[in-house]
Every structure is written in structure tokens, then in C-alpha cells.
C-alpha positions in Angstrom: -84.1 -24.0 -128.9 -86.5 -27.0 -128.8 -90.2 -26.5 -129.6 -93.3 -27.3 -127.4 -93.0 -30.6 -125.4 -96.7 -31.2 -124.4 -95.7 -34.2 -122.7 -94.3 -35.7 -125.9 -97.6 -35.2 -127.8 -97.9 -33.9 -131.3 -100.6 -31.5 -132.2 -102.0 -31.9 -135.7 -105.1 -30.4 -137.5 -106.8 -32.1 -140.5 -107.9 -30.0 -143.5 -111.3 -28.2 -143.1 -112.7 -26.1 -145.9 -109.9 -23.6 -147.0 -108.5 -23.1 -143.5 -105.0 -24.5 -144.2 -103.6 -21.2 -143.1 -105.1 -21.6 -139.6 -104.0 -25.2 -139.5 -100.5 -24.1 -140.5 -100.3 -21.4 -137.7 -101.6 -23.8 -135.0 -99.2 -26.6 -135.9 -96.2 -24.1 -135.8 -97.4 -23.2 -132.3 -98.2 -26.8 -131.6 -101.7 -26.0 -130.1 -105.0 -24.6 -131.0 -104.1 -21.0 -130.3 -106.1 -19.4 -133.2 -109.6 -19.9 -134.6 -110.7 -18.8 -138.0 -112.5 -16.0 -136.5 -109.2 -14.8 -134.8 -107.4 -14.8 -138.2 -110.4 -13.1 -139.9 -110.1 -10.3 -137.2 -106.3 -9.9 -138.0 -107.2 -9.7 -141.7 -109.8 -7.0 -141.0 -107.3 -4.9 -139.0 -104.7 -5.2 -141.9 -107.2 -4.2 -144.5 -108.2 -1.2 -142.3 -104.6 0.0 -142.2 -104.0 -0.6 -145.8 -107.1 1.5 -146.7 -106.0 4.3 -144.5 -102.6 4.4 -146.1 -104.2 4.5 -149.7 -106.7 7.2 -148.6 -103.9 9.3 -147.1 -101.8 8.9 -150.2 -104.7 10.3 -152.2 -104.7 10.1 -156.1 -107.2 8.7 -158.4 -107.2 5.3 -157.0 -109.6 4.6 -154.2 -109.8 1.3 -152.3 -112.9 -1.0 -152.7 -114.4 -1.2 -149.3 -115.8 -4.6 -150.2 -112.5 -6.0 -151.2 -109.9 -7.6 -149.0 -106.4 -8.4 -150.0 -105.9 -10.5 -146.7 -108.9 -13.0 -146.7 -111.2 -14.3 -149.2 -114.9 -15.0 -148.5 -114.1 -18.8 -148.6 -111.5 -18.4 -145.9 -108.1 -18.2 -147.6 -105.6 -15.9 -145.7 -102.7 -13.9 -146.9 -99.0 -14.3 -145.7 -99.4 -11.0 -143.9 -102.2 -12.6 -141.7 -99.9 -15.5 -140.7 -97.1 -13.2 -139.9 -99.4 -11.1 -137.6 -100.7 -14.1 -135.8 -97.3 -15.5 -135.2 -96.0 -12.0 -134.2 -98.4 -12.4 -131.1 -95.9 -15.0 -129.8 -92.8 -13.1 -130.7 -92.1 -15.3 -133.7 -90.7 -13.8 -137.0 -91.5 -15.2 -140.4 -88.4 -14.9 -142.8 -88.4 -15.8 -146.5 -85.8 -18.7 -146.9 -84.3 -17.0 -149.8 -83.4 -13.9 -147.9 -79.8 -13.3 -146.8 -80.6 -13.5 -143.1 -81.9 -17.0 -143.6 -78.8 -18.4 -145.5 -77.7 -20.5 -142.4 -81.1 -22.3 -142.5 -80.5 -23.0 -146.3 -77.2 -24.9 -145.3 -78.3 -26.6 -142.1 -82.1 -26.5 -141.9 -82.1 -29.1 -139.1 -80.7 -26.5 -136.7 -84.0 -24.4 -137.0 -87.4 -25.2 -135.5 -90.1 -24.5 -138.1 -90.6 -23.8 -141.7 -93.9 -22.6 -143.5 -94.6 -23.8 -147.1 -96.9 -22.2 -149.5 -98.1 -22.9 -153.1 -101.1 -21.3 -154.7 -103.9 -21.5 -151.9 -102.3 -24.1 -149.6 -100.2 -23.6 -146.5 -98.5 -26.2 -144.1 -95.7 -26.3 -141.8 -92.7 -28.5 -141.2 -91.9 -28.5 -137.5 -89.4 -29.8 -135.1 -91.1 -31.2 -131.9 -88.9 -32.7 -129.1 -85.9 -32.9 -131.4 -87.7 -34.7 -134.3 -88.9 -33.2 -137.5 -92.5 -33.8 -138.8 -94.6 -32.7 -141.8 -97.8 -31.2 -140.4 -99.6 -30.8 -143.7 -103.4 -30.8 -143.0 -103.9 -32.9 -146.0 -102.4 -35.8 -144.2 -104.3 -37.8 -141.6 -101.3 -37.5 -139.1 -98.0 -35.7 -138.9 -95.3 -37.5 -140.9 -91.9 -38.0 -139.5 -89.0 -36.6 -141.4 -85.3 -37.6 -141.0 -82.8 -34.8 -140.6 -81.2 -35.9 -143.9 -84.5 -36.0 -145.8 -85.6 -32.7 -144.3 -82.8 -30.8 -146.4 -83.5 -32.7 -149.6 -87.4 -32.2 -149.1 -87.1 -28.4 -148.7 -84.8 -28.2 -151.8 -87.3 -30.3 -153.8 -90.3 -28.2 -152.7 -88.5 -24.9 -153.7 -87.7 -26.5 -157.0 -91.3 -27.3 -157.5 -92.2 -23.7 -157.0 -93.1 -23.6 -153.3 -92.4 -20.5 -151.3 -90.6 -21.4 -148.1 -90.5 -19.3 -144.9 -88.4 -19.7 -141.8 -90.0 -19.2 -138.5 -87.7 -18.1 -135.6 -88.3 -16.8 -132.1 -89.5 -18.1 -128.7 -92.0 -20.8 -129.4 -94.8 -21.7 -126.8 -93.4 -24.5 -124.7 -96.8 -26.0 -123.5 -100.4 -26.0 -124.5 -103.0 -27.1 -121.7 -104.1 -30.4 -123.3 -106.7 -31.1 -120.6 -108.2 -27.6 -120.9 -111.5 -26.7 -122.4 -109.6 -24.3 -124.6 -107.3 -27.1 -125.9 -109.4 -27.8 -129.0 -110.7 -25.5 -131.8 -112.7 -28.5 -133.3 -110.2 -29.3 -136.0 -107.2 -30.5 -134.0 -106.1 -33.8 -132.4 -103.3 -34.8 -130.0 -101.3 -37.8 -131.0 -98.2 -39.6 -129.8 -95.3 -40.1 -132.2 -96.2 -43.8 -132.2 -99.8 -43.2 -133.1 -98.8 -40.7 -135.8 -96.4 -43.3 -137.3 -99.1 -46.0 -137.2 -101.7 -43.7 -138.9 -99.1 -42.7 -141.5 -98.1 -46.3 -142.4 -101.8 -47.2 -142.6 -102.5 -44.5 -145.0 -99.5 -45.1 -147.1 -100.3 -48.8 -147.5 -103.8 -48.0 -148.7 -103.0 -45.0 -150.9 -99.8 -45.9 -152.4 -100.1 -46.4 -156.2 -96.5 -47.2 -157.1 -93.2 -48.0 -155.3 -90.9 -45.0 -154.6 -93.6 -42.4 -154.9 -92.4 -39.2 -153.4 -94.0 -37.0 -150.7 -94.3 -34.2 -153.1 -96.4 -36.5 -155.6 -98.4 -37.6 -152.7 -99.3 -34.1 -151.8 -100.0 -33.1 -155.3 -102.5 -36.0 -155.7 -104.3 -35.0 -152.4 -104.1 -31.3 -153.3 -105.9 -32.0 -156.7 -108.6 -34.0 -154.9 -109.5 -30.8 -153.2 -109.7 -28.7 -156.3 -106.3 -27.3 -156.1 -107.0 -25.1 -153.0 -109.0 -27.0 -150.3 -112.6 -27.8 -150.0 -115.2 -25.0 -150.5 -117.1 -23.9 -147.4 -120.5 -25.6 -146.9 -123.6 -24.6 -145.3 -122.1 -25.4 -141.7 -119.6 -22.5 -142.3 -122.2 -19.8 -142.9 -121.3 -18.1 -139.6 -117.7 -17.8 -140.7 -118.8 -16.3 -144.0 -120.8 -13.9 -142.2 -118.0 -13.0 -139.8 -115.6 -12.3 -142.8 -118.3 -10.2 -144.5 -118.9 -8.3 -141.2 -115.2 -7.6 -140.8 -114.9 -6.2 -144.3 -117.9 -4.0 -143.7 -116.8 -2.9 -140.3 -113.2 -2.0 -141.4 -114.5 0.0 -144.5 -116.9 1.9 -142.3 -114.2 2.6 -139.8 -111.8 4.1 -142.4 -114.7 6.1 -143.8 -115.6 7.7 -140.5 -112.1 8.6 -139.6 -111.4 12.3 -139.8 -108.5 13.4 -142.0 -106.4 14.8 -139.1 -106.7 11.4 -137.3 -105.5 9.7 -140.4 -102.5 12.1 -140.5 -101.7 11.1 -136.9 -102.1 7.5 -137.5 -99.8 7.5 -140.5 -97.2 9.6 -138.6 -97.3 6.9 -135.9 -97.0 4.1 -138.4 -94.0 5.9 -140.1 -92.2 6.2 -136.8 -92.8 2.5 -135.9 -91.4 1.5 -139.2 -88.3 3.7 -138.6 -87.8 2.1 -135.2 -88.0 -1.2 -136.6 
């Protein structure tokens, strides 16, 4: 199954603060479908459910209401948040080293998207209109990958410690480029020709030695951002406040839930897990 066509255009988001998880999700979907506030809300819901389960389990350990395992105050999100976001579009995130993903290890070019993660950085490798691109938000434009190089690149990433996830399902076919909802302030639509021109221009100015690999290029860029993206500045105070409010709201919600409601909620959750 081919990915989103969007008139042949490529959707790319350039790194902003520590929002690479959002950039990764949106480039998988090929459109500005999620904002940082959307992901913060998903993280808050995950935290609420986790606290409910821990409270129901009892014991000496009680969850810290001010601590989140799914989003940091500077905007870094967990893999669970990415999974929940993509589930909205009926997409499944599968570790590449799992048995069900074995065919993708052999013939990755037959798939549609991969998510890559190391430390605090996320990016996606995506097939659009039959061609593969690296949509790393540290790059000024998506970088074209040949089908042969795709396999070698994934092997090299895994060998360098990256966690790779396969994305399968029904990808969105179109995003209304002309719509007022077609931008979240971070993204841009590029033709493959424009993307190639920007990539060549960046490579010609940033190349320090012949034959430098994409992994080394990424490592250089990654270290420039302190190993985990830029820190949030004063312009992101609203986002900080939203995350803090989400943590407070989820903690308050769990505290106010009666014990019998918690029992029912956990029974439902157990039944859903059995059905899955």
C-alpha cells in the first residue's frame, strides 16, 4: 500500500525545541495532524490510567502525582504516546526485532514507514509515492533514500544502538494542503525536486570530509542540540503550562475517583486486553 500522495508533495517538519516526537508522528502521517498539545493530552491520559492501575494494585508504592512517565516538562514524549497517536489512524507500531516484523527485516522496501529512536530523539523513514525518504527533523528537508541504501541504513542504525519500529496499517491518503488546518507552525510542503535541491545545498556547505555517512551527519547535528534537541525557550511557556496542567488534572482525577469506579475501570481494561 502506498502512502499519502498529496499531489506529489512531501510534508516535513524541522526541529523545534524537544518536539521531535511530534515531528516524527506528523511525518509518518504526512501532514500536520497532531500538535504538541494533542500529544500532551494523550500523555496525560496514559498517566491517569497508569496511576489508576497502581492505586488499584495497592502495596507500599504510591505514584507521584507530579511525575509523568510519558512526557517531560521540556516536551519529550514516550513511545507509548507515539503509539496512541498513530492508533487514532489505525496504525500499529511494531518493534522491528519482533517475530511478526521478520519480513520487514528481510525486505524493508516492501513496507511504508519506520520510526527510529535513540536517547531523546525520534525520526521517521517513510515511503511516499513509491520513494523512500529520511524525514529526520534535524535535516532541513527530507533526504531521498534508494531502496538498496534503505536496508543498509536500517542495519547500520540498529548496529549503532537505535531502536527501530515498523509502522503498519491504513495511512492517510491526503492532507488538505490549502486548508487553514494544514500547518501547525513547524511544517512545510516540498516537492521532491525542492527537497533534493535543499539537501544538496546543505550537504555542500556542511560536508567536512568525503564519504561521511548519514549516521555521522546525524550525530554531528544531534550533538549540536545537546544530545536531545533544543531546550524550550520563553516562547514555549504556554506549552510548559499545558503539560503541568495535564499532570495536575490527571493526578486530581485519579484522587477523586471512588474505589468502586476504579474496580470497574480496571475490570473493563482487563476485558479489553483479553479481547486484544
